[in-house]
PLY file of the C-alpha trace (Angstrom):
ply
format ascii 1.0
element vertex 152
property float x
property float y
property float z
element edge 151
property int vertex1
property int vertex2
end_header
0.00 0.00 0.00
2.74 2.46 0.85
5.79 2.99 -1.28
9.28 3.80 -0.09
8.84 7.54 -0.63
5.52 7.71 1.23
5.55 9.31 4.67
3.31 8.01 7.46
2.94 10.29 10.47
0.96 9.91 13.71
0.47 12.25 16.66
2.99 11.44 19.34
1.87 9.70 22.55
3.19 12.61 24.60
1.00 15.03 22.62
-2.07 12.84 23.20
-1.26 12.66 26.92
-0.91 16.45 27.16
-4.27 16.92 25.39
-6.02 14.54 27.81
-4.23 15.70 30.96
-7.10 17.96 32.14
-9.56 15.06 31.95
-7.13 12.76 33.75
-6.66 15.28 36.55
-10.42 15.79 36.86
-10.98 12.04 37.05
-8.31 11.68 39.73
-9.89 14.55 41.67
-13.24 12.76 41.70
-11.54 9.55 42.80
-9.90 11.44 45.70
-13.27 12.94 46.61
-14.69 9.42 46.65
-11.93 8.35 49.01
-12.41 11.22 51.46
-16.07 12.26 51.19
-18.49 9.85 49.60
-18.21 6.65 47.58
-20.74 8.04 45.10
-18.00 10.18 43.55
-16.30 7.02 42.32
-18.83 6.73 39.48
-17.93 10.21 38.22
-14.24 9.49 38.58
-14.43 6.23 36.62
-16.60 7.82 33.91
-14.21 10.74 33.43
-11.15 8.45 33.43
-12.89 6.34 30.78
-13.56 9.47 28.70
-9.89 10.46 29.06
-8.79 6.99 27.92
-11.11 7.18 24.89
-9.80 10.67 24.01
-6.20 9.44 24.22
-6.94 6.51 21.92
-8.88 8.76 19.54
-5.99 11.22 19.19
-3.56 8.34 18.64
-5.83 6.88 15.93
-4.98 9.70 13.51
-2.74 8.63 10.63
-1.35 11.10 8.10
-0.16 9.46 4.87
1.75 11.84 2.60
2.43 10.50 -0.88
3.61 12.16 -4.07
0.01 12.58 -5.25
-2.15 13.12 -2.18
-2.40 13.57 1.58
-4.69 11.06 3.28
-5.90 11.53 6.85
-7.53 8.54 8.57
-8.98 8.68 12.06
-11.58 7.10 14.32
-11.98 4.20 16.71
-15.49 2.82 16.27
-16.15 4.54 12.96
-13.22 5.24 10.66
-13.15 8.31 8.44
-10.69 9.04 5.65
-10.13 12.48 4.14
-7.95 12.92 1.10
-6.56 16.06 -0.51
-4.76 16.03 -3.82
-1.24 17.36 -3.52
-1.65 19.95 -6.28
-4.48 21.61 -4.28
-2.19 22.64 -1.41
-1.76 26.40 -1.52
-0.06 27.47 1.70
1.64 26.01 4.79
1.72 27.11 8.42
3.73 25.60 11.26
2.70 26.53 14.79
4.38 25.56 18.04
3.32 26.55 21.51
5.94 26.67 24.23
5.07 23.14 25.39
5.34 21.80 21.83
8.71 23.48 21.41
10.00 21.86 24.60
8.98 18.40 23.39
10.00 19.06 19.74
6.49 18.68 18.34
4.55 20.87 15.91
1.19 21.53 14.31
1.21 21.77 10.52
-1.71 23.47 8.79
-2.07 23.16 5.03
-4.37 25.67 3.33
-5.90 24.11 0.21
-8.21 25.05 -2.64
-10.36 22.00 -1.92
-13.95 22.91 -1.00
-14.41 20.15 1.60
-10.97 20.42 3.24
-9.96 24.06 3.14
-7.54 23.62 6.04
-5.84 20.28 6.66
-4.29 20.08 10.12
-1.57 17.65 11.11
-1.36 17.99 14.89
1.24 16.72 17.32
3.69 15.47 14.71
7.44 15.36 15.37
9.40 18.46 14.47
11.03 17.88 11.09
11.64 19.33 7.65
8.40 17.82 6.36
7.31 21.18 4.97
10.16 21.14 2.43
9.17 17.64 1.32
5.52 18.67 0.96
6.49 21.80 -0.96
8.60 19.78 -3.40
5.79 17.26 -3.88
3.24 20.05 -4.45
5.45 21.61 -7.10
5.98 18.24 -8.79
2.24 17.41 -8.70
1.37 20.79 -10.22
3.96 20.26 -12.93
2.75 16.72 -13.67
-0.90 17.84 -13.92
-0.13 21.07 -15.85
-1.67 23.26 -13.16
-0.50 26.84 -12.93
-1.50 29.17 -10.13
-2.74 32.63 -11.02
-2.93 35.26 -8.31
0 1
1 2
2 3
3 4
4 5
5 6
6 7
7 8
8 9
9 10
10 11
11 12
12 13
13 14
14 15
15 16
16 17
17 18
18 19
19 20
20 21
21 22
22 23
23 24
24 25
25 26
26 27
27 28
28 29
29 30
30 31
31 32
32 33
33 34
34 35
35 36
36 37
37 38
38 39
39 40
40 41
41 42
42 43
43 44
44 45
45 46
46 47
47 48
48 49
49 50
50 51
51 52
52 53
53 54
54 55
55 56
56 57
57 58
58 59
59 60
60 61
61 62
62 63
63 64
64 65
65 66
66 67
67 68
68 69
69 70
70 71
71 72
72 73
73 74
74 75
75 76
76 77
77 78
78 79
79 80
80 81
81 82
82 83
83 84
84 85
85 86
86 87
87 88
88 89
89 90
90 91
91 92
92 93
93 94
94 95
95 96
96 97
97 98
98 99
99 100
100 101
101 102
102 103
103 104
104 105
105 106
106 107
107 108
108 109
109 110
110 111
111 112
112 113
113 114
114 115
115 116
116 117
117 118
118 119
119 120
120 121
121 122
122 123
123 124
124 125
125 126
126 127
127 128
128 129
129 130
130 131
131 132
132 133
133 134
134 135
135 136
136 137
137 138
138 139
139 140
140 141
141 142
142 143
143 144
144 145
145 146
146 147
147 148
148 149
149 150
150 151
């Protein structure tokens, strides 16, 4: 399915943990309340910890496949969804890094496209790399191969 020049990216486990940390802390708080105040809080604590676990698995289910012709994003646990954007439709690129992402060498990559359904394709929590140069080269090659010229 994938060739040697295809790139498969996933959000890092650390990124998924940081995104679910508030839910984890809230669940632990309810479990502590159950310990000290009332055992009825244990239901809330278990429910919130379950939601945090689901959120962690959901974030980790994202797969970004970057080929020479398209970018395919697949995600979901119980119901899978696949979005695909042709490479020649990519118009602009944005890399954003909060302080926490900079510390852990992660980044968010946003691709602005001319596709009606996917105007902004976001690749979140991916490792910091020179992927933008690879995507730019592949966009230029796809435009050349399909005889597409951009007019401003």
